[in-house]
C-alpha positions in Angstrom: 110.9 79.8 95.2 108.2 82.0 93.6 107.1 81.7 89.7 105.2 84.5 88.1 103.0 85.1 84.5 104.7 84.9 81.8 105.4 88.6 79.8 106.8 88.3 76.6 107.9 92.5 76.8 110.8 92.4 74.8 112.9 95.3 76.7 117.1 95.4 75.7 118.9 93.7 78.3 122.0 94.7 77.2 124.5 96.2 80.6 124.2 94.9 84.3 122.9 97.6 86.3 122.0 95.9 89.6 120.6 93.1 91.6 116.9 92.6 93.4 114.8 90.0 95.2 111.5 89.4 96.6 110.2 88.3 99.9 106.4 88.2 100.6 104.3 86.0 103.5 100.7 86.1 104.9 102.1 87.1 108.8 99.5 86.2 111.3 96.8 88.6 109.3 93.6 87.9 111.6 91.2 87.5 108.4 93.4 85.0 106.8 94.2 86.4 103.7 97.3 87.1 101.7 96.1 90.9 100.3 99.6 92.0 99.2 100.6 91.7 95.2 104.2 92.9 94.0 105.6 93.4 90.2 109.4 92.3 90.0 110.9 92.7 86.7 108.4 91.4 84.2 106.4 89.0 86.6 103.6 89.8 89.1 102.9 87.4 92.1 100.4 86.8 95.0 102.2 84.0 97.4 101.3 83.6 100.8 105.1 82.8 101.4 108.0 82.8 99.5 111.2 84.1 98.1 112.7 85.0 94.4 116.3 84.2 93.4 118.2 86.8 93.1 117.9 88.3 90.0 120.0 91.1 87.9 118.6 94.0 86.6 119.9 94.5 83.0 119.0 98.4 81.6 115.7 98.6 82.7 113.1 97.5 86.3 109.7 98.0 87.2 109.2 96.8 91.0 106.5 97.1 92.4 104.2 96.7 95.6 100.7 96.5 96.3 98.5 96.1 99.3 95.3 95.8 99.8 93.1 98.1 102.0 92.2 95.0 104.9 88.2 96.9 105.4 87.5 94.5 102.4 88.2 90.8 102.4 88.3 90.7 98.9 90.4 93.8 98.6 93.7 90.9 97.5 91.4 91.0 94.5 92.1 94.8 93.6 96.1 94.3 94.7 96.4 91.6 92.4 94.5 93.8 89.7 97.1 96.6 90.0 100.3 94.4 89.4 98.6 92.3 86.5 98.3 96.1 85.4 101.6 97.0 85.3 102.4 93.8 83.5 100.1 95.0 81.0 101.0 98.2 80.9 104.8 97.0 80.6 103.9 94.3 77.6 102.6 97.8 75.5 105.5 99.7 76.5 103.6 102.2 78.3 104.7 104.5 81.2 103.3 102.7 84.8 101.2 105.7 86.1 98.5 105.9 88.4 96.1 107.2 85.9 97.0 104.5 83.3 96.8 101.5 86.0 93.5 102.9 86.8 91.9 102.5 83.1 93.1 99.1 83.1 91.6 98.9 87.0 88.4 100.3 84.5 88.6 97.9 81.8 87.5 94.8 84.2 84.4 93.4 84.8 84.2 92.7 88.5 81.8 91.4 90.4 78.9 93.4 92.7 80.6 91.6 96.2 84.2 93.1 95.4 82.6 96.7 94.9 85.1 98.8 97.4 87.8 96.8 97.1 90.9 99.1 97.4 94.5 98.8 97.3 97.5 100.7 97.6 101.0 101.5 95.4 104.5 101.5 95.2 106.5 101.5 92.3 110.0 102.2 91.1 110.1 102.8 87.9 113.3 103.5 85.7 116.4 102.7 83.9 119.5 103.9 82.4 119.4 107.0 80.4 120.4 106.1 76.6 123.1 109.4 76.1 124.7 108.7 79.1 125.1 104.8 80.1 126.5 105.7 83.5 123.6 107.6 84.6 120.3 105.8 85.6 116.8 107.2 86.3 114.3 106.3 87.8 110.7 107.4 88.9 108.5 106.9 91.8 104.9 106.3 91.3 103.3 106.3 94.8 99.4 105.9 96.4 98.7 105.2 100.0 101.1 103.9 102.9 103.4 101.6 100.5 107.0 102.5 100.6 109.8 103.2 99.5 113.5 103.5 101.4 117.0 104.5 99.6 120.4 104.2 101.3 122.9 105.6 99.4 126.5 105.3 100.3 127.7 108.2 102.1 124.4 107.8 104.0 124.7 105.8 107.3 120.0 105.6 107.6 117.8 104.4 105.1 115.5 107.5 103.9 112.4 107.6 103.0 111.6 108.4 99.6 107.3 108.5 100.2 104.9 110.3 101.8 101.8 108.4 103.0 98.8 109.2 102.2 97.3 109.5 105.7 95.3 110.7 107.9 98.2 112.1 110.1 100.0 113.5 107.5 96.8 115.1 106.1 96.7 116.4 109.8 100.4 118.0 109.4 99.8 120.0 106.2 96.4 121.4 106.9 97.8 122.2 110.6 101.2 123.8 108.7 99.2 125.7 105.9 96.6 127.5 109.0 100.4 128.8 111.2 101.9 129.1 108.3 105.0 126.8 109.2 106.9 124.3 107.4 107.7 120.6 108.3 109.9 119.8 109.1 110.5 116.0 107.0 110.9 113.5 110.0 107.0 114.7 111.2 106.1 112.7 107.9 105.9 108.5 108.2 106.1 108.5 111.8 106.9 104.4 112.0 106.2 102.1 114.7 102.6 100.1 115.3 99.2 101.6 113.0 96.4 103.6 114.9 93.4 105.3 113.2 95.6 108.7 112.2 97.5 105.9 109.7 93.8 105.5 107.8 95.1 106.2 104.4 93.2 108.8 102.5 94.1 107.7 98.9 93.8 104.5 97.2 92.7 102.7 93.9 89.3 101.4 94.0 87.3 98.2 92.4 84.2 99.2 91.3 81.6 96.7 88.5 81.4 98.2 85.4 77.3 98.0 85.8 77.5 100.6 88.9 80.5 102.9 87.6 82.5 102.1 84.9 84.5 105.2 85.1 86.1 105.2 88.7 88.1 108.7 90.0 92.2 108.1 89.4 93.5 108.2 93.3 95.8 111.4 93.5 99.3 109.8 93.3 102.5 111.2 94.4 105.3 111.0 91.5 109.4 111.6 92.3 112.1 111.6 89.9 115.1 110.0 91.5 118.8 110.0 90.1 120.5 106.6 91.2 123.7 106.6 92.3 126.5 103.4 92.0 125.7 101.6 95.5 122.2 102.9 96.3 120.1 100.2 97.5 116.1 100.3 97.5 113.6 99.0 99.3 110.1 98.8 98.0 107.5 97.5 100.7 104.0 97.5 102.6 103.2 98.2 105.9 103.3 95.0 107.3 107.0 95.7 107.1 107.3 98.9 107.4 105.2 99.6 110.8 106.7 96.7 112.4 109.4 96.8 112.2 111.2 100.7 111.5 113.6 101.7 109.4 116.2 102.7 112.0 116.1 98.7 113.2 117.2 97.2 109.2 120.4 96.0 109.3 122.6 98.3 106.2 123.4 96.9 102.8 127.1 97.1 101.4 128.3 94.7 97.7 128.8 91.7 99.9 125.4 91.9 101.2 123.7 88.9 100.7 120.4 89.9 99.3 118.3 86.6 100.1 119.2 86.3 103.8 118.9 89.7 103.8 115.0 89.4 103.0 115.0 86.3 105.1 116.5 88.6 108.5 113.6 91.4 108.2 111.2 88.6 108.1 112.5 87.2 111.1 112.2 90.4 112.5 109.3 91.3 111.8 107.9 87.9 113.5 109.7 89.1 116.4 108.7 92.2 116.6 105.8 93.3 118.8 103.0 93.6 116.8 104.1 89.7 115.7 103.3 89.8 112.1 99.8 91.0 112.7 99.3 91.6 108.4 100.8 90.5 105.3 104.4 91.8 104.9 106.0 92.0 101.3 109.4 93.5 100.9 111.9 94.3 97.5 115.5 94.4 98.2 117.3 96.4 94.6 121.6 96.9 95.0 122.7 99.3 92.6 126.5 98.1 91.0 
């Protein structure tokens, strides 16, 4: 089992609203590095292999994954810097936004060899509404190709709530604009093993202070969602969804063992055509 960093942030924990669990593995990455990192409620992690306990969620939650872009052999430092930035923002009771994360990254004093280290982000942050204890609202903050999926109690399939910032989606949008056509949602986020068209176009980057102390905040997508009883979310890196598309994920209900579900998903990744050629990290959260 994994242990995380200490965080003294005191957000009220009064009512149980759900449970979550996370798994991460280095896989058979060609660079033999673990470049994924994640944030789970009040701790950040960067591990080669591990699964957390199933953890109760009370009132407030922040769940995020960050995937280092493998073009740099130092991108694990960027993904770790992102989840540590989230940790600091939560300790100061600040909302997690791309701009706030970038400001935290800009405070770092990075070695010149880490210049260009880059990483993605998919974050689900929310809480019970003050005026309606039965209502839960969440904000999705997304940069790159890590994704957030939702399985609603009244829907038979997983729905992807994020749209990858990649070359393929950008080409689709430019073509639609030029031809004045509407794009069907299913045309975005094609699943399967990555190709050059999957190259991401937005990501966080580490920049040594002595070169350029103020980096440019990547374009991010922010979405607000209402969470209903029975909803299940998966926040994951591309080492999961590229190798095992969501149509092959097992279903989840109130009796599902969340740890066993993640272990089964990991097994599918290793048995896939890609044979876990990338790091994989997934967080599953089920709301009561």
